Steps between C-alpha positions, in 0.01 A plus 500: 500500500653614829308778676673840498601686813290809423169548319433854379136570418434787259137602426473693174206694364559727198863528606654491151667835555696387808510122525818451298691708756351294784595169337848624415555596866425140603731356234778730627489367857824352637326179601362267235299265717157650435187467292301796373126442472338768287120507521357689205173623651297535180712781354366675191820681400829345380585335834472151352736588214750660737508189718534269198840650416654325801590132458680433830371166630475643852223732381148357513202687358137452605238666282185564707174684452504840665427451868707766671843505658404273791361231272818520292724466806291208623536327165874544536497361854319193374776442243805593711748229603771701676603471863471878528227714342515867404305739276591760241256730325549528125567876511774477768851353494730299722833669582819295479526245781136527608426127491831387645488749790157392618564128445827529699309614809253213469785251451698626800210570738268195522274688744428776248206446268465834319785712366464856376742770394552854381283645222648761267328721244539347156568836337789566743691173489813596694656333804474829692141577393258589777299183570125501465489239773742345748387225744533599866346198672600148585283237661143372474345743249128451563457782748696746287293415193179548698623843605583588137827630642706476182791350693477166320279562199540684172325268256554146374874514573529213745681179414310225681565140590265287291374292792381814681264585214340157481158530337443865592450740213446865414138617545375535144209728591735779616639756257715689752698378805467141378873441558472622860199273553701204369790581733259524795373150422851352530671744740420309821694198376848643480763765576575801280859587413672718244816575307669836463523441127251651253243239394267701272513789257151650522339699220335794674175651374406209272175349633553663840233421756492865603392592148172317572412616849143372487626157395762507775229595748288203395809282518572603858140427601535155342833455682335581832226243434766251391685551828182439701462160335854378567531197723572554780333841491734794574464671835264795534809711568660406167172555315463837667850604392431392142168688503663825617790470257265448204303807601814714525644378170178558308426836662848630413478358150169670427614829653816491290296489176251762615203281596416614855149351505632153418774553761237570767299194397813283514573620854154481655341196335465167674720219378341171387398274788520122492241297688605386848618143529257425784167350390229747409212476751262786421414591142297783353366408156404812307256504209405800287174321418180464697434186700196443278694541177525152337872556446551503876361150547681372189836670544539551875311231690730217377802691636324566830437126534869426438600753767239367740634145460852606603552416870729802553229746393285611794287782358404623153330836446335538160457869412278587202396823328119497492405684180304236306139547382209379710376221272792265574416199719614474861809293577553263790859534620538177696877449510665426837722772653368763253338822622351744249557876519308720253609848394182681394456801269350824633431702185306267270345799322837603353702209358843668488474650849380165633799320347756747637339507842482120516864471396631747756285372786597142424866585565420639844254224584739223400798664673308511829391139451858390431626662821209388716508135391878462474490407131821335375432514126267672254393296198362729228293356217616666175679830452207731589487348847880491496509879480298527821718233662810704415370811677408289803850350488651850502293593806545178698816332373311172448617322182262415219469256212306568181296208367393482136725792410421622150565829317142611554564861398635395161205260454256784551678722247539228238132412535401864452349537848752756634683775307877460508555849642212475748552525873371148563755345265790714624425419864438128446805458278722677754367288786563178306864600463513585871367155587762333283760680707360467853280188520661207677365264234340552160273216389406509133235288329705404192849374436520752215482786747730342759776438245473855366517650850819307575649603166421860592700466821254378764640260757412143400438394860235776531313407182269199515227361278156387609259474206140582583437187703175309517336274754502193278259299713245778518503553123526137395236386249189364668241315281221561752564877495499492122156347492358723776616828348383408151162401633464825697598714198288301257797380295462160324729226629658450156550872416845660471556755778757779504580697816659835578582612855601862535447862400467682170701811420814634668762225469250276317327523165158661507301500177775293339426221749136492390613481138707197598199346674293557186765317294488212747131450426591452132751226580279331761138515376370352827702739719376647827716772658526551877650828627583550869603860562514753786358761258138609475320214315273743312803665337636161391164388361476823300845437350395144405182621334695764309732225367203289388555219749179299556361594842360152569851352480683778688505455878651777716510528878695647790612184677692460822845352450388184677247448217757531219632138510154355436449729199839397360401134534193582290718641218704343220730788405602835649586854387781728620454818289787716628595817317826467306812684616870412485525493877213252537752217496560603864134443588353173628118499502358322802212376290737295284601285795139448598407407143785250476424352842150418370649355180386775261694596185544878485459741211745781584672803353850416375799629699339481845675334797733202479222267387457662159813310394316172567179617337687594182567127473138410568576386856231601747331737258553721198600861435375758254682809375511824693277654231254206535641338188524122491176437686393232251825309549477541877146362513612209280775422751252512787275256312793265444586506871138430595494195270792344688394223739505613862625847404386650830732273697803590287431873541452458876852358509625832358345675799665252734837576345479877450228635734521287813493643852813292555701758301401775744570278800855439376565873451353584842728240653798693361395854586321474836 
């Protein structure tokens, strides 16, 4: 079939009330050389039935799952065959001659790539009606679009030469200004022209962006970030003009609806900042944990080594909050280029005052360090450190990334640690949303979280995934370590050994974990259990005794992180007793990577991290219900895995695929 001259793409979501008028306006055009591509974007009303009444062979219908207007338009672009492309929303109409007038300009002016025209109000369809929009510009439109001048943009009203679009598409993460972002991506490649004829009858008030000012505000912030990532990058002058125009538009919009506080915030806040294109040379890595906290060695040292190995990085300053108890072992920080800076508490006798004081002083201390050392980038580990990094960013202008970003505030509420209306939750939750807006890059630990953030409107080029990575060589199974540890602990060489590395309480099960351990002894009569925890060993031993766990087969110690791999080699299976919560699918326990690297099958709470999907199938471990149901079946699965020949090697391959340092290196290559 010969390709038509014009492809009209019509996204439709719950448009049953209006779509017949829109289709009829296309059928009434005085040119017949067109195709209409209707993309039904998962409508739940009678849109499908309304479309089905039309049998014209030039009408093509794509039924898609709901993905938003940009996804629908992109589906249409993938299907379109016309030489010229234009768009029509399902609640608007084309006036007579709209297609022919725009196509005539493109036919007669080979140097013109985009053609626009007059927009009239749909409810006042008269030739002498006052236009809602009349183009006043001709030429290369990129600069005008960057200035948000309104001289060449009303909405998706352009007719565009197909070759100009190429493989560029609408940004699907944006809910507002997505059409302007699309035009910016193609505007450098052509000349904008227009016709004096009306090209669109626009339905005012229906789904207006100004009716959702907060959404429009988020859309403009996303547009500004989008512009910063265009290649080549717009000039600082153009970005400055866009920044000022967005501030004016939003301030006036909020004032008009009686929201002066939001208007002030819109005017005075900083706009999102993209990282400079020059290589980052000096990094400040910020941890909310103590240097002696085992999590620091497990979750931060691998990243410091990656940074240290990068030739462009000259200096790395590791800043830690020193609040951990005295019984933790010392740590040897022997990583090239890394200098440690400790922020110490002053009021240990009053926990809350100590926390507030430490938090506030850390902002000043880090800000002075950033200025003194000429820091190019702040890397914050998790959202609690990200909050401090944001305040430092506001004081210094230095951009920041947030590693291992998780909704920590919601975790704490769902686990019953914080009250939902408490100050800690309200502050932490607010600061997480601030980081999503201002951080140069957000690095999650699960694909679940990354996909949801993009669906919620976060820029896909700012959202990356690095699961909790593991030094595979350091944690690889070592037979000699297995024998040495068992001999030291008095464990027979042929006994079954389970291991747990971590805390009890808070985000993890407490007494429930000891119940699980007790059940393990029933399934493995020769079981010995090794617990490595930063908590007071006497408290853990008391919990074990309370649960009836035999003391001679329960081994607990506070081990340095460097000692953990040997203990894992001594084990045969591992425990990951994380408290259940819907949002736990965004969490990625570091211990899981270490367990897998040593070849250990994991017994884990269902619904946690990305790996629970594998463990549901008996790959790499087994899951039990959030109410501890299904433990018998889970232990049976663990036994089956352990009977497989060379099971440790097959599980180690899971770590190589899903927990390798290589994943972090690839992300760092993109963002630094």
